[in-house]
N, C-alpha and C positions, 0 to 999 in steps of 0.2 A: 276455292281449290288451292291446295297447298303446293308449294314449289320446293322441291328437294334439291339440295346441293350434294353431288356425289363425285367421287374421285375415280373416274374410269380412264384407263390409259390406252386401251386397245379397242379396235372396232368390234372384236369378238365379245368383249365385255359389254359394249353398248347394246348389241343385239340380245345378249342373254338378259341383261338388266331390264330392257324394255319389255321383253316377253314375260319373264318370270316375276319381276318385282314391282313394276311401275304402277299397275292398276290405272286409275283415272287421274293420278297426280301428274303434274308437270315437273320437269327437272332441268337443272343446268349442270354442266360438268365444271367442277371447281378448277380455277387456275392454280390454286395452292394444293400442294401434295400433303394432305393431312393423314394419309394412310400410312406412309412409311414410318413416321415417328412413333405411331402406336405399335406397329409391328416390331420396330427395333426395341422399344421398351418391353414389349411382351417377351421377346427372346431373352433379354437380360434377366427378367424375372424368372423365366423358366430355368435358366442356368443356376439361379440362386435358390431354386426349389420352392418359390412362392407361387404355387399354382393358382390360388384364388385371385391374387392381384394380376397375374399373367393373363388369366382368363378375362378379367375386366378390360385389359388393354386390347386383347383380341376382339372382344365384343365392341369396343369403341371403333376398332378398325373395320369391323363388320358393318357398322352403321355407315361408314364412309364409302364402302364398296361391298355390297352384299353378295357379289358373285365371285369374289377373290378366293380361290381354293386354298391358298396357303393360310389365309385367315380362318376359314372354316375348319381346316385340319388342325389349326392351333387350338381352337375352341374345343374340338373333339378330344384332343390330347389332354387338355385340362380336365374335361369331364371325366375321363378315365382315371386320372390321378386323384380326383376328388370323389370318386366312387359314385358319380351321377350317371347311372346307366340309362335312365330315360332321356336325360339331356343329350347324352352321347348318341342315342338312337335317333332323336329328333334331328340333330344336326347332320348325322350320317345320311338319313333319308333325304334331307334337303340338298346335301352335297351331290347326290346323284345327277341332278339337273346340270351341274356345272363341271362334270367330268369331261375334259376335253382331250385327254391323253390316256394311253394305256396305263401309265403309272398312276394317274389319278383314279382310274377305274379299279385298279388293283387295291389301292388304299381304301376305296369304298367297300370292297368285299372283305378286306381285313378288318375294317371297323365293324362291319356286320358280324363277322366271326367273333369279335370280342363281345359284342352285345349278347349273342346267343350263348356264349360260354358263361356269361354272368347270369343268364336265365336258366342255366342247367339244361341246355338243349345241345348236348355234345355232337349229335349227328348233323344238326343244322350248322353248328359252328364249324365243324370239320369241312362240310361242303363249301362254306364260304371261303375258308382258308385255302382249300384245294383249288377252288375256282380262281382265286386271286393270283395263284401261281401261273395260270394260263396267260395272264396279262403282264406279270412281272414277278420274277423270282425274288424272294426275300427271306432273310434269316429269321425275321419275326414270324412269318407264316410257318416256316419249318419248325421253329421252337414251339409254337402253339400246337401244331399237329402232334409233335412228340409228347407234349404235356397231355393232350387229349387221349392219346393211345395209352399212356400210363394210367390215366384217370379211369378210363372205361375198361381197361384190361384187354383190349383187342385192337386189331388193325383197323385204322379209319381211312387209310389212303387207297384201299383197294376198290375204287369205284371208277366206272367209266364216266366220260363226260356227260353222256345221256343220263346216267343215274344221278350225277351231281346236279344237273339242270332240273331234273324232276323234283329233287328235294328243295331247290331254290324256288321253283314255281309253286310248289305246294305251300310255301311260306311267304308268297307274294313278294319275292325278291327278284328283280329283273335279271335277265341273263345276258343282256347286251347293252351297249351304250344307248342312251336315250335318243330315239330317232328324231324327236323334235329338236333336241340340241344339235344333232348332226345337220339337220336342215337349216338351222339358224347359222351355224358356222359356215355352211356352204354359201348361204345368202350373203353373209358378211364378207366372204372372200370376193364374191361377184361385185358387191358394192364398193369394196376397197379398190378393185381393179378399175371400175368405172370412174372412181375419184382420182385415179392415177397413183395410188399408194400400193405399188407392187410388193413391197416387203410385207405389209400387213396382210395382203391378199395371200401371199405364199404361206405366211404363218397359219392362216385359217385353213387353207387347203391341206397343209401338213397335219393339222389337228384331225381333220376328217380322215385323211389317209392313215394316220396312226391308229385310229379306232376301227377302220373298215377295210383297209388294204384294197380299196376300190381301184381297179385298173384305170378307169377313165380319169380319176383324180390324180393318180400317179403319173399319167401321161401329161396332164396339165402342169404338174409341178416340174416334170422333166423338161418340157418345152420352155417353161418360163426360166428355169435355171440355165438353159442353153441359149437364152436370148431370143427364143422363137415366140410365136403368137400362142394365145390360149387355145 
């Protein structure tokens, strides 16, 4: 049985890693931060426009921490720049499990929108970009929707949420945060609380609330912030 060394910094990452990545292997959390140097180098190479080398640094970081969203989004960015639509789709699909905020979920839909634009499916692409704006407004989504309207010669934004969701569902694209991920984050919050790590517990509860606006979770956060019991 192999023994993996991984660079996990937060209890939420531990829960996501153990569920989605671990399999039958054993692992230890590395005392050395090998993740940050790879990410720093990747960003330097991105600024220099060397997307192939930047992607390799992101991939090295991904080996150290497979659930780090910044790393996965870096790989996806490089796939786009290198014209690798299937690689972009593969990592975008993978990223869905690790979306822990509305901003990350919006990025997931924007990246799906890019893929379907590359595949000459403007209606699906438009639906993805429109849906992303429900989670986070972005100039990128606006620009892509404007491009799509010019390309197809008609309005693409005149759809209800129900119509958008129908298009997404017909193309096997999820329309909400992964319920398994939400359950893992909630469990991570409870375990952090039991371990006496109030800050990491609040972090996890905030992730759940950001994605669900669940009143009970909101109450837990409010009580904790005011010094009260869970």
